[in-house]
C-alpha angles and dihedrals in degrees: 000000000000091000094063098077095051089047096048091047090054095050091049091049086056097061091110092060095033091118097046105114092196110039113186120237095025116253092243087061093049094048110027090190090072095079096046092046095049091047093050089051093051093052090047093055091052091044097047092046088058093047096046097082090049098058110009095165103054130093096246091055089077106010094074093041090051093046094048092047092049090050091053093045097048092047087051086072089076118075119252095000100109132042134227090259088061088065087056093049091052091047088051088049092050091046090051095048089049089052091049089044091069088076101021124053095200091056089051092052090048089055091053093049090048092053095043093050088048092059091051088051093048090053092051088050094051091051091048090053093048093250092116089134091066098049116160119251111257109220108188112213110268127256114252125209116226107180109289091347127088121206121206133185118202133178 
């Protein structure tokens, strides 16, 4: 938990080189916390996926899944800091959140945020790799009417 702030600050500080596909030195050398943070997030996705069936109605059932997925996605903004298996873990987390969202509205919202942020990261990666003509369509989560209230999700 305490590593999230320095990692996030580092990622934000790298916005000027976000589209550099071969940073030198690698980001994990400049910010040693990146490796431990991504590893902890990977383990949390696997663990929370295992715990979800045991307690689908509790806060921790989706909170740790959501936090781990966001940590992996945000770190994916940096070139060469995540692996193809991380995408699978994020998809697994989104699916777990969607499943939990059948009985928990907050988990459903978390699943939508994970998917929306994932599309943004995919678009950054495509621009970084010179594929900007093939950008993924960004479908912002829809607004939902609840009586007199309207709920919105924005990136």
